[in-house]
N, C-alpha and C positions, 0 to 999 in steps of 0.2 A: 202112534202113541195112544195108549190106553191109560186113562187117569181116573182113579176112584177117589171121590171126595166124600169124606165122612164127617159127621158132626152131630151134635144134639139138636133138639128143636130150637129154632130161632138162633142158631149159632153163627149164621152167615154163610153156610155152605153153598146154598143156591146162588147167592150173589157172587161168591168166589168162583163158582163154576161158570157163571155167565161172563165174568171178567176174563176167565181163561179162554172161553169160546171167542170173545171179541179179540183177544190178543193173537189168536191164530190167524186172523185176517182172511179166513176161509168162509165160504157160504155155510151157514148154520141151519141144521134141522133140529128143532127142539122136540123131543119125544116126551110127552106128558102122560103120566100114568094115573093121575088123580081122577076120581069120579065125584060128581056133585051129589052126594047122598042127602044133603040138607042145605038149607039156605046159607048158613055160615060158610060151608065149604064151597058152594057156588060163588059166593062173594070173593073168597080167597082165589079161586081159579080165575075169575074175571080180573081181579087185581094183578095177578101174575101175567095174564095175557096182555093187559094194558101196559105193563112195565117192560115187556120184551121189545128189543129193537124191531122196527117195522119190516126190515128186510129178512128176518128169520122166518123160515117155514115151520109150521107146527103140525105135528101128528099126535092125535090123542089116541092112545092105545093102553087100556088098563091091564091086559093079560098077555097078549101075543108079542111080547117084547123081542124075543129072539128072531121071529119072522120079520118084524119091522126092521131090526138092525141089519139082518141079512139082505133085505131088499133095498134099504136106504143108504148103506155104507158104500161110498164110492171114493176113489182117490181125490185128493185136494178138496175135501169137505170135512165138516165137523158135525158130529152127532152129539147132542147133549141130552141125556136121559135124567129126568127128575120126576119122581124119585123111586128108587128101588124098594124102599120100605112100603110105599103105597102099592107098588106092583105086587109085593109079597102078600100084603093084606088082601088084595084082589084075588090072588091065587088061592089063599085060604078060604075066602068066601065062596069061590067056585068049586072047591073040593079037588083042586089040582094036585097032582103028585109033586110036592115041593122039591124033594131031592132031585127028581128027574129034570124039572125046570131049571133048578140051580145049576146042575151039571151041564145042561144044554147051553146055557148062557156062558158059563165059565169056559167051556170048550170052544165056543164060537168066537169069543173076544179076540184071541190072538190072530185069527184068520181075517178079521175085518180090515179093509183098506181105510185110509183116512184117519182122522182124529176122533176118539170116542171119550167123552166125559160122562161119568156115572156118578150120580148123587145118591147117598144113602144115609139114613140115620144110624147112629151108634146108640142102640137101646140097652146095651148090657152094662152100663155104668151105674145104674140106679139100684133101687131095692129089688129084691126077688119078688115077682108078682105073686099075688095071693090066690091065683086060680090056675088050673092046669093049662087052659087055652092060652092065656097070656104068657105063661112060662114057655110053652111050646113055640109061640110066636117069637119071643125074645131069643130062644135058642136057635131057631131057624134063621132069624135075621143075622145072628152072629156067625152062623155057618155060611150064609150067603156072602157076608162081608169078607170072611176069610178066603173063600174060594175065589172071589173076584179080586181081592188084593193079590193073591198069588198069580192071577192071570194078567194083572195090570203092570205097566211099566212104571207108573208113578202112583203113589197113594198119599193123600194129604188129609190131615185131621184139622178141622176148623173149630175153634172154641173162642167165644166172645169176639167173633169177626177176625180172628188172627189165625192164619194158616201155619200149620206145622207139618213139614215134610216127613213122612214116615218111611217112604221108599222112593227112590229115583234111580232107575237103572241107567239113565243117561249120564249120571255123574260117576266118574271113575272112583273106584274104591280107594280109601286112604292107603298110603304106603305104610308098610310095616317098618317099625323103627329098626335101625341098624343094630346088630348085636354088640 
């Protein structure tokens, strides 16, 4: 099962993803993409680390996400990636070919064994940014979310801590009404 979990800042998407990981009852590997560029971010990272269940293994990887997933995905396990938006920002900062990285990840997902939970910010619901770099980031985040949503079995949007299922291929399609 591949599950993309989207939401805005402080929407509850990470907490929801962690609950999903716990519900699998599988060993969890948490793949963290954040980097501590300043004291406030370092404090956020430390808080997140302290709140994770003690039995979870953590891998901190800001850029080489596809390689980590390929190496770490095994049957009867759960990978939780938090978060794709920070991963994307790290790729921008490194001057990485964003479309190539996006395509690599989207093509890899269906091949991975085990459960994979991906957390990403939905950044396209606000105002149009006032500078070209911010607009490019918003556009690439939207393209990333679309590509991964297409590759995932389930997509959930979280707002105000409430999950809304956008896609679930495990649920049978509704029957057509009789003519």
